[in-house]
N, C-alpha and C positions, 0 to 999 in steps of 0.2 A: 311675766310678759303680758302686756295688754293685747286684747284681740284687735284684729284689723276689720275694716268694713267688709272686705272680701270673705274673711272667715265667718263673720256674722251672717252674711248673705248665704254662704254655703250651709251653715247650721240651720237656717230657717227653711231650707228645702225639706227638712224632716217634718214640717208642719203641713199636714194634708188639709185641703179644703173639705169640710164635713160633707160626707156623702159621695166624694169623688176620690179617685186614685191619684189625682194631680195635686201638687203642692202649691202653696200660696206664692212662691217665687215664680214658678212656671206660669201661673195665671196672671202674673204681672201686678199683684196686689201690694207688694212691698215697694213703697214710693221713696222712702228716705231712711238712711241709717246714720246715726251719729255715735261716735265713740269718744268718750271723755275719760281717759284713764281707765279705771276699772268699772266705769258705768257705761251702759248702752241705751240709746234711745232709738226706737223704731216707729216709723209711721206706716200704717197699713190702711189702704182705702178700699172699701167694699162697694159693690154695685147693688147689693141687696139691702133693703131698709130694715132688715131684721136685727134688732139690737142683741138678741140672745146669741145670734151667730157671731157677732163681733166679739162678745165676751168669751165665747168658746174658743175662738181663734187666738185672742189675746192671752188667755190662760195657757193654751198649748204652746204659744211662742215663748212665754216666760219660762215654762218648764224646760223646753229645749235649750234655751240660752243658758240657764243655770246649770244644766247637766253638761253642756258643751264647754263652759268656762267656769271651772270651780271657784276661781278667785273673784268672781263677779260681785261688785258691791251693790249694783242696782240695775234692773232691767225695766225701763219705762216703755211700755207698749201703748201707743196711741192708735186707736182704730176710728177712722172716719166713716160714718154710715150716712147715706143720703136720706133725705126725708121721703116718706111714702109718695108725696105729690111729685117731687122731682124725679124719683125713680120710675114712676108710672109713665112719665113723659118721654123717657129715654127709649132707644131701640132695645129689643130683647137682648139679654146678656147671656153669657155662656151658661149661667145657672138657671135660666128661665126657658131655654130652647127645648124643643121636643126631640125625642130620640126613640126610634123603633126598638123595643126591648129585645127583638130577635137579632139585632145587629150589635155585636159586642163593641167594635171600634169603628169610628168614622175618621178618616184621615184625608185632609186636603193636600194635594200636590200643586205647588204654586211656583211662580217666578215673577220677577218684576218686569221682564222683557221677553220678547219672542226670540226664537232661534237658538235657545239653549238646550233643546231636546227634552222639554218637560213631558210631552205626551209619550215620547219614546221611553222615558224613564218610568212613566206611569204604567204602560202596558207590560213592560218587563218586570217591574216590581210586583204587579198583580200576579203575573205568571210565576214569579219566583216564590211568592208567598203560597200560592196554590201548590207548587212543587214541594214545599216544605210541609204540606199536609193541612193547610188552612182552607176554610170555605171563604171564597173571595168574590166580591162584586166590584165593578169598575163603572163609575158614572162619568160621562163626558160632559163637563160643565161649559165647554166652549160651544155656545149656541150658534154663533156666526160662522165658525170654521171647524165643525166637528171632524176629527181625524181618527177617532177610535175604531169605527167600522173598518176602515182601510187597513189600519195597523193590526187588527185582530182577525182580518180576513173573513168578515161576515157582513152581509147586507140584509139579513132576515128582518122582516117586520115583526114587532112584538105582538103576541096574541093577547086577548082580553079575557079576564075572568067574568063570572056571572055578576059580580058587583062592580064591574067597569074598572078594574085595576089592570095595569099593564103587567104582563109576564115577561121579564127580561130574557132576551136570547142568550145562549151560552156558547162561548168559543174557548177552546183550550182549557176547559174546566172552570172558566171565569164567567160569572153573570154580568151582562153588559146592558147599559142604557145610554142612548145617544140621540141627539136631534137628527143625526144622519140616518137613523132607522125610519124616521117619519117623513123624510123628504124624497122627492124625485131626484134622480141624478142631476147634478149641476144646478139644482134649484137654490136660489139665494134666500137667506133670511134677512128681511128688511124690517126690523122691529125697533121700537123704542124701549126705554128702560122698563116700564111696567110689564110689558109682555115677557121680557127676559126674566124678571123676578117671578112671574107666574109659572113659567116653564120650569125654572129651578125648583120651585116649591112642589110642583107636580111630580118631578123626577124623584123627589124625596118621599112625598107622602102618598102618591098614587101608583107607585110601582111595587109589585109584590116581590120584594127581594128575598123573602124567606129567611132561613137561618144563615147568618153570615158571621164569620170571625172578624173579617175586615171589609169595609166598604171604602175603596179609594175613590176620590173625586179629583178628576183632572181639570183644574181650573184654567181659564184663558189667561194670557199674560196681562199684567197691569193690576189696577186696584179699582175696578169699576163695578157696575151693577151686579154682574154674576157673582163676583167674590163677596160683595156685601150681602146679597140675597142669601147665599149659602150660609154665611156666618151668622145671619140673623134668623135662619130657619131651623137649622139642625145643630144639636149639641156635638160639636167637633171634639174629638179626643186630642187633636193636635194637627199641626201643619208641617209638611216637609217642603223645604225650599231648594230649588234646583238652580245652580249657577254654572258658569264656565270659569276657567282660572283667571281670565284677564280682568283688570280693574274696571273696565267699562261695563262689564256684566255684573260684577260684584257690587258696584256702586248703585246700579238700578235695582238689584235684588234687595238691597236694604229697604227699599220702599215696600216691597212685599212683606218683609219682616215687620215693618212698622204697622202695616194693616192688621196682621195677626195680633200684634201686641195691643193695638187700640181696641179691638173687639174681644180681647182676653182669650185668645186661642193659643195654647202653649206651643212653642216651637219644638218639634221632636228632633229636628236636626237639619243639617245642610248636606246636600250631595253635590259633588263637583263632577260635572259631565265633561266629556272631551278633554280629559286631563292629559293624556299622552298617547303615543302610538309607537309601535315597534318598527324601526327602520329595517331595510333589507340586510344591513350588516349586524342586526341584532341589538343595536343600541336603542335606548328609550329616548324619544324626542318629545318636547313640549311646545307644540306650535302656538298655543295661546297663552304662554306663560306658565308659571308653576306655583301651585300652593295658594292661589287666591281664596278658594273656598275654605280651605283649612284655616288660613289666617283669620278670615272673617268669623268663623265658628269660634276660634279661640278668643278673639277680641270681644265677642258678644257672650261668651261663656255658654254656647250652644253645643250639643253633641255634633261631631263630624262623623257622618254615617259612612262615608267612603268615596272613592274615586272610580269613575267609569271611563274606560279608555275610548279613544277615537278609533273605531273599527268599522270597516266597510260591511261586515256581516250584520252589524246592528241596523244599518240603513237598508240592506237587502231584506232583512227579516221584516222590517216595517212596510216595505213596498209589496212584499209577497203575502203579507197578512199572517206570517208565522214568526212571532218574536224570537229573537236569538236564544233566549232562555229555553224555548221549546225546541227550536230547530237544531241547536247544537249545544247541549248542556255542558260539554267539556271545553267550549271556547273560553278564552280568558275573560271576554266581556260577560259571558253568562256567569262565570264564577264571581265576577265583581258584583253583578246584580244580586246573586244569591247571598253574598257576604253582606250587602246593604240590607237585604230583606231580613237576615238574621239579626243584624244590629237593630233594625226597627222593631222587630218582634221582642227583643230583649228590653228595649226602651219602653215598650208598652206593657211589659209585664205579662 
């Protein structure tokens, strides 16, 4: 039986990008697969102009395909490598960005639209990972509308080290940085793109995060300056996309997925928020539809990390500055966040 394109793509996930734990499929480098009977053709496009890197990946891909499909007659691997001139003119890629060696994993939490509970998921995921024993930081990437200080119950201004680096305040065991710590109450940020980019870069490079297992970055909705600045500044280990079940939300979230794919940030998974709630009679109701996030994950072959229920205790925890994972660990919503955190931890190895 001849292999299918899906089977070939699945097999190529075993090919790691040299120096990274991520595979070439997750990085979006596999552009085309052709199957002609017992022969396979694969097109791989790199952003690095290093020809040795291309040969190394091609050799690894051939070995994987021959091991996966014993009856294979031919495995033709074409690797396109940009010229040094064109590569230098492009924005920084995943493989050129900087990363603080003291931070093991950097994860962006994003959505294509507002109102899906992205910041709520960010604070509860951060607290859930901390509850599982990890050292966690949370950076508020929403410069115009920072909400992390309120949701984490802290308004403390960061202190400064002797070398002018900011020391992030800590709440519920999580290190935090937000524009909200640097503003007066009700003060508006009225900045253009370059100032947003500079602030994002400072939050990454001039904050003394210390030793972290995970740094979560709560991005603002959309695909604008903050998202691009982050993706071009730091070597992200992946992105988590938040959606709600209805098609209107899922359709816009696809734009956030496309942003990550274009800047070669692997998608770690999709979380469906506000999935269901328990009615007084004990039945489970789905006010925003059912299964939209799971279907999108299956359609795009991304991991589905889990469903978060619609629960008033989640909102109350955000308003009081005590995330539900901390306030009531036995609540069904808390257990859902902890399950997602475990899935995310397993995904990151």
